[in-house]
Backbone bond lengths (Angstrom), bond angles and torsions (degrees), N, CA, C in turn:
res aa  C-N    CA-C-N  psi(-1)  N-CA   C-N-CA  omega(-1)  CA-C   N-CA-C  phi
1 M - - - 1.465 - - 1.517 110.13 -
2 T 1.294 114.92 143.93 1.451 118.87 175.69 1.518 108.63 -85.03
3 K 1.308 114.73 167.33 1.473 119.31 179.97 1.531 111.66 -55.49
4 S 1.322 117.23 -39.07 1.462 119.96 -174.92 1.534 112.82 -74.65
5 T 1.335 118.17 -21.64 1.465 120.18 -178.88 1.523 112.29 -106.39
6 E 1.300 117.82 0.28 1.467 120.77 -179.65 1.523 110.17 -67.04
7 R 1.331 116.34 135.58 1.465 120.71 179.40 1.520 110.22 -70.27
8 S 1.324 115.04 144.07 1.470 119.53 179.63 1.524 110.00 -86.02
9 G 1.302 115.07 168.60 1.450 122.17 178.32 1.519 113.48 -66.70
10 L 1.324 118.10 -6.57 1.466 120.41 177.32 1.523 112.05 -61.65
11 V 1.331 117.62 -20.34 1.470 119.01 177.39 1.533 110.51 -64.67
12 W 1.321 117.72 -17.80 1.462 122.06 178.50 1.523 112.61 -79.42
13 L 1.312 117.98 -1.27 1.471 120.07 177.57 1.526 111.66 -64.01
14 W 1.334 118.36 -17.87 1.471 121.01 175.09 1.527 109.68 -58.62
15 L 1.343 116.49 -37.87 1.461 120.32 179.84 1.528 110.48 -66.71
16 S 1.318 116.38 -41.58 1.471 120.02 176.82 1.516 110.77 -61.40
17 L 1.319 116.68 -44.42 1.464 120.78 -179.60 1.528 111.02 -63.89
18 L 1.314 117.21 -43.16 1.465 121.34 179.36 1.528 111.09 -60.33
19 L 1.327 117.29 -49.87 1.463 120.68 -178.26 1.525 112.03 -69.36
20 F 1.319 117.11 -33.74 1.467 119.80 174.32 1.528 109.21 -60.47
21 A 1.335 116.66 -44.50 1.469 121.07 -179.90 1.530 111.45 -64.02
22 V 1.331 117.30 -41.06 1.470 120.51 178.29 1.529 109.92 -64.64
23 D 1.324 116.53 -43.75 1.463 120.77 178.18 1.525 110.26 -61.30
24 F 1.320 117.45 -48.35 1.461 121.82 179.99 1.525 110.67 -59.97
25 G 1.316 116.47 -45.61 1.456 120.69 -178.17 1.512 113.53 -64.62
26 T 1.330 117.03 -42.87 1.470 119.37 -179.61 1.525 110.80 -67.25
27 K 1.319 117.13 -39.58 1.466 119.86 178.09 1.529 110.54 -65.39
28 A 1.329 117.01 -40.92 1.466 120.68 179.58 1.527 110.69 -63.25
29 L 1.328 117.35 -39.71 1.465 121.09 177.22 1.524 111.48 -62.15
30 V 1.321 115.78 -43.97 1.467 120.13 -179.49 1.529 110.33 -64.39
31 V 1.325 117.00 -47.84 1.465 120.82 -177.97 1.530 110.68 -62.69
32 A 1.329 116.87 -38.37 1.468 120.69 -177.06 1.525 113.24 -75.56
33 N 1.328 117.11 -24.92 1.466 119.51 -171.42 1.521 115.61 -117.81
34 M 1.320 117.83 -1.56 1.460 120.01 -178.84 1.519 110.22 -131.27
35 R 1.320 115.51 154.07 1.463 121.64 171.75 1.527 108.24 -91.08
36 L 1.319 116.36 151.92 1.450 121.25 178.19 1.529 109.75 -53.41
37 Y 1.295 117.70 130.93 1.465 128.21 -178.96 1.530 113.40 72.80
38 E 1.313 117.86 1.63 1.459 119.45 173.44 1.525 108.70 -66.31
39 S 1.312 115.74 142.89 1.459 121.35 -177.48 1.526 109.49 -129.98
40 I 1.335 115.15 131.86 1.462 121.42 177.72 1.522 107.62 -116.64
41 E 1.327 116.38 115.58 1.462 120.28 -178.92 1.531 109.39 -75.04
42 L 1.319 116.16 125.72 1.456 122.04 177.40 1.523 111.78 -107.72
43 L 1.317 116.05 -37.96 1.470 123.91 177.82 1.521 107.90 -139.81
44 P 1.317 118.59 164.24 1.469 119.68 -179.30 1.533 114.38 -62.90
45 F 1.327 116.52 -7.58 1.464 120.73 -179.17 1.533 112.30 -131.23
46 F 1.334 117.31 7.73 1.466 120.59 -174.89 1.525 111.29 -145.36
47 N 1.342 115.44 128.81 1.464 122.76 177.18 1.517 109.82 -128.10
48 F 1.329 115.47 157.68 1.456 121.05 159.08 1.515 104.21 -90.22
49 T 1.327 117.45 118.78 1.458 122.39 178.83 1.526 107.31 -130.70
50 Y 1.314 116.55 113.30 1.458 121.98 -176.60 1.523 110.05 -76.79
51 M 1.348 114.86 119.93 1.461 120.82 -178.62 1.527 110.39 -138.78
52 H 1.313 116.00 158.70 1.460 123.07 172.90 1.526 107.57 -108.77
53 N 1.326 116.45 131.27 1.457 121.47 177.50 1.524 107.81 -114.61
54 Y 1.330 115.93 111.98 1.459 121.43 -179.36 1.522 112.09 -88.19
55 G 1.315 117.60 -3.76 1.457 121.45 -178.38 1.511 112.15 -114.60
56 A 1.319 114.21 -146.64 1.465 121.95 179.90 1.523 107.75 -108.65
57 A 1.302 116.82 -152.65 1.463 121.87 -179.03 1.528 110.69 -54.19
58 F 1.335 115.52 137.78 1.469 122.94 -179.97 1.526 111.68 58.34
59 S 1.339 116.68 28.60 1.472 124.59 -178.98 1.526 112.89 61.54
60 F 1.335 117.06 22.49 1.462 121.70 176.57 1.527 108.86 -57.01
61 L 1.283 118.03 130.41 1.471 127.26 -178.98 1.523 113.49 71.09
62 S 1.311 119.24 13.80 1.468 120.41 -176.68 1.523 112.98 -65.29
63 E 1.298 117.72 -24.03 1.473 121.70 -179.47 1.526 111.88 -103.78
64 A 1.327 117.75 24.19 1.458 121.21 -172.86 1.527 114.37 -81.73
65 G 1.317 118.69 -5.88 1.454 120.20 173.42 1.517 115.55 99.99
66 G 1.309 119.91 2.75 1.461 121.89 174.53 1.518 115.54 115.88
67 W 1.335 117.87 -29.97 1.454 119.83 -178.92 1.522 111.90 -62.70
68 Q 1.340 116.81 -25.42 1.466 120.60 -176.29 1.530 112.16 -65.29
69 R 1.330 116.45 -27.12 1.478 120.01 177.92 1.516 110.38 -56.98
70 W 1.319 116.37 -47.77 1.466 120.99 -177.30 1.516 111.32 -76.52
71 F 1.301 117.54 -35.36 1.466 121.68 177.10 1.528 110.32 -62.60
72 L 1.339 116.32 -49.94 1.465 120.10 -179.43 1.522 111.34 -67.85
73 S 1.318 117.32 -33.31 1.465 120.60 176.54 1.524 111.06 -65.76
74 T 1.322 116.52 -41.86 1.469 120.91 178.20 1.520 110.81 -62.42
75 I 1.325 116.64 -42.91 1.463 120.30 177.50 1.526 110.56 -62.15
76 A 1.328 117.66 -42.73 1.469 121.26 179.75 1.523 111.34 -62.74
77 V 1.330 117.45 -40.95 1.466 120.81 178.57 1.534 109.84 -64.71
78 A 1.319 116.92 -45.41 1.470 120.99 -179.34 1.531 111.05 -62.52
79 I 1.316 116.90 -46.85 1.463 120.56 -179.97 1.527 110.42 -64.51
80 S 1.316 117.33 -40.68 1.464 120.84 179.15 1.525 110.84 -61.83
81 G 1.315 116.57 -44.28 1.468 120.37 177.15 1.517 112.17 -60.83
82 L 1.312 115.93 -43.02 1.464 120.79 178.36 1.528 111.63 -63.98
83 L 1.324 117.00 -41.29 1.467 120.52 179.30 1.524 111.42 -65.36
84 V 1.323 117.98 -40.46 1.469 120.82 177.33 1.527 109.58 -64.01
85 Y 1.326 117.93 -41.74 1.468 122.07 177.14 1.530 110.50 -60.43
86 W 1.330 117.21 -46.70 1.460 120.27 179.29 1.524 111.42 -64.08
87 L 1.326 116.93 -39.71 1.470 119.86 177.11 1.527 110.38 -60.95
88 K 1.311 117.28 -39.70 1.465 120.77 179.21 1.522 111.18 -63.38
89 K 1.305 117.48 -35.26 1.463 122.17 -177.89 1.538 113.06 -79.79
90 L 1.335 116.64 -22.57 1.465 120.51 -177.86 1.525 111.14 -83.83
91 P 1.332 117.15 146.56 1.472 118.43 170.27 1.524 109.72 -73.16
92 A 1.319 116.71 143.85 1.466 121.89 -177.69 1.524 111.96 -60.28
93 K 1.321 117.54 -26.17 1.468 120.61 -178.37 1.531 112.35 -72.21
94 N 1.310 118.07 -13.14 1.469 121.03 176.74 1.530 107.52 -81.46
95 W 1.327 115.46 72.29 1.462 122.37 -171.12 1.524 113.02 -62.33
96 L 1.324 118.13 -33.04 1.461 119.87 -176.40 1.527 111.13 -66.52
97 L 1.327 116.91 -53.20 1.466 119.33 -179.81 1.525 111.66 -69.99
98 C 1.317 117.20 -38.70 1.469 119.52 179.40 1.523 111.17 -62.52
99 S 1.315 117.59 -44.01 1.463 119.14 179.61 1.528 110.68 -69.13
100 A 1.327 117.57 -36.09 1.471 120.22 177.12 1.526 110.46 -61.14
101 Y 1.328 116.79 -48.57 1.469 120.36 179.48 1.522 110.99 -63.18
102 A 1.331 117.09 -40.86 1.463 120.88 -179.83 1.531 111.38 -63.83
103 L 1.329 117.04 -39.18 1.461 120.73 178.15 1.528 111.13 -64.27
104 V 1.318 116.72 -49.82 1.466 120.20 -179.54 1.531 110.21 -62.25
105 L 1.338 116.45 -40.20 1.457 120.65 178.77 1.529 111.22 -60.98
106 S 1.320 117.36 -45.42 1.467 119.55 -179.21 1.524 111.18 -62.62
107 G 1.320 117.08 -41.20 1.463 120.48 178.74 1.516 112.47 -66.35
108 A 1.319 116.15 -42.78 1.465 119.91 178.96 1.528 110.60 -62.12
109 L 1.325 116.87 -43.39 1.464 120.46 -179.34 1.530 112.08 -71.25
110 G 1.332 117.30 -35.94 1.459 120.42 178.14 1.517 112.15 -62.17
111 N 1.320 116.17 -46.17 1.471 119.57 179.13 1.526 111.64 -74.07
112 L 1.341 116.99 -32.25 1.463 120.32 175.78 1.523 110.34 -62.34
113 Y 1.316 117.10 -43.81 1.465 120.43 178.58 1.529 110.64 -56.44
114 D 1.330 116.80 -46.53 1.469 120.30 178.31 1.521 111.10 -59.75
115 R 1.323 116.33 -47.39 1.470 119.55 -177.08 1.521 111.51 -60.87
116 L 1.343 116.02 -42.59 1.466 119.01 -176.94 1.518 112.36 -73.75
117 T 1.325 118.89 -35.52 1.465 120.86 -175.97 1.523 113.18 -91.82
118 L 1.334 117.48 -31.76 1.467 120.49 -175.56 1.529 113.62 -111.03
119 G 1.318 116.45 -26.11 1.459 120.71 -175.41 1.514 112.90 91.77
120 Y 1.314 117.71 -0.11 1.463 124.43 179.49 1.523 107.99 -156.56
121 V 1.328 115.86 169.73 1.463 122.01 177.52 1.521 108.28 -104.79
122 V 1.327 115.99 134.94 1.463 121.83 177.47 1.535 108.33 -82.05
123 D 1.324 116.00 121.67 1.461 122.69 175.86 1.517 108.62 -118.51
124 F 1.332 116.44 149.34 1.466 118.31 -178.27 1.525 114.98 -155.46
125 L 1.302 119.57 -11.72 1.463 121.27 178.89 1.527 108.18 -88.48
126 H 1.326 117.42 118.54 1.461 122.03 -168.60 1.535 109.98 -131.40
127 F 1.317 115.91 109.69 1.470 122.16 175.70 1.526 109.44 -101.26
128 Y 1.324 116.18 146.06 1.460 120.34 -179.00 1.528 109.16 -157.57
129 Y 1.315 114.33 163.86 1.461 121.31 171.75 1.521 107.42 -144.49
130 Q 1.310 116.47 116.55 1.461 123.84 -175.91 1.525 109.53 50.76
131 D 1.350 119.11 -112.34 1.466 121.54 -179.35 1.529 113.66 -94.32
132 W 1.323 117.03 -1.58 1.465 121.35 179.91 1.525 109.36 -92.34
133 H 1.337 117.03 128.08 1.458 122.21 -179.23 1.515 110.39 -125.93
134 Y 1.332 115.40 125.68 1.463 120.75 172.64 1.528 107.54 -79.11
135 P 1.312 118.86 140.51 1.470 119.13 -179.51 1.531 111.43 -56.90
136 A 1.315 116.49 140.46 1.465 121.13 178.51 1.530 109.55 -62.43
137 F 1.328 115.59 150.05 1.457 121.30 -179.12 1.521 108.45 -145.76
138 N 1.341 117.27 -173.20 1.460 122.15 -176.42 1.526 110.37 -142.00
139 V 1.315 116.52 -175.95 1.467 121.41 -178.26 1.531 110.75 -64.78
140 A 1.327 117.80 -38.25 1.467 120.93 178.25 1.528 110.71 -59.99
141 D 1.316 116.55 -42.10 1.469 120.26 178.31 1.528 110.95 -63.53
142 M 1.335 116.59 -39.53 1.466 119.79 178.15 1.528 110.73 -64.11
143 A 1.334 117.00 -38.36 1.461 120.64 178.38 1.529 110.90 -64.25
144 I 1.324 116.77 -41.92 1.465 120.52 179.15 1.527 110.36 -63.12
145 V 1.324 117.04 -46.61 1.468 120.96 -179.48 1.534 110.44 -65.12
146 G 1.339 116.80 -41.94 1.460 120.18 177.72 1.519 111.93 -62.15
147 G 1.330 116.99 -43.42 1.458 120.91 177.48 1.518 112.22 -64.35
148 A 1.322 116.84 -41.24 1.473 120.68 177.32 1.520 110.23 -63.50
149 G 1.331 116.71 -38.92 1.460 120.27 177.09 1.519 111.76 -62.62
150 L 1.339 117.30 -41.61 1.465 120.20 177.24 1.530 111.52 -65.68
151 L 1.325 116.71 -37.05 1.469 119.80 176.16 1.526 111.24 -63.18
152 L 1.321 115.96 -42.13 1.461 120.21 177.40 1.524 110.67 -64.61
153 F 1.322 116.93 -43.72 1.462 121.16 177.54 1.528 110.54 -58.56
154 D 1.334 117.00 -44.59 1.461 120.94 179.06 1.524 111.47 -64.25
155 A 1.331 116.70 -39.20 1.466 120.12 -179.97 1.522 111.34 -64.49
156 I 1.327 117.13 -33.57 1.458 120.78 -177.65 1.521 112.09 -86.82
157 F 1.338 116.83 -44.98 1.462 120.68 -170.79 1.523 115.41 -112.58
158 G 1.332 117.80 -11.46 1.462 120.37 -175.36 1.514 112.85 -75.58
159 D 1.332 114.37 152.43 1.461 119.96 174.04 1.512 108.70 -81.23
160 N 1.319 115.11 145.32 1.462 116.32 174.59 1.525 108.65 -83.91
161 A 1.314 118.03 168.53 1.456 122.49 -172.98 1.536 111.84 -63.17
162 D 1.319 117.21 -36.58 1.470 119.48 179.57 1.518 111.24 -63.40
163 T 1.308 117.75 -42.79 1.463 121.94 179.76 1.520 110.26 -64.29
164 Q 1.320 117.91 -40.97 1.461 122.08 179.65 1.518 110.97 -64.52
165 E 1.339 117.39 -40.99 1.456 120.32 -179.74 1.520 111.50 -68.73
166 K 1.325 117.74 -35.78 1.465 121.00 178.85 1.527 110.52 -67.95
167 K 1.341 116.76 -35.33 1.470 120.26 178.48 1.522 110.78 -67.02
168 A 1.341 116.43 -33.76 1.475 119.98 -178.77 1.499 108.77 -76.15
């Protein structure tokens, strides 16, 4: 393919849509079948625990009085727009960066949907050990962390565009 006919990274939006749907579906199942703060033990270190998160990661800003909903929503919209722009500029064959952006995009949109429709984010995945509890999270959060991990991996081990072009 020539530069002008090469597919853009926007073809990776299927991954964002898939993970958004999984996130939406799992949250809907939890809301429909559990009471707030109800906990179902699955393993000695893992529960489904239905919680509302009014803040960001680790409930940061959860007690801020309500303005954080719109602040975090604005950030999610801005980041989502930037990720779509970057996906458009990337070639689809750059699977590492395209999948990283698609993962972060799906997580940002999944939590944005909750914030705009509910006023909080539904969390339910709860890991713990004895008296130590990791903050509950959801599929959208896992997508964001996974995408960030791929971005870090690319920053450390990925070839830059000049090196790739010289190899070709």
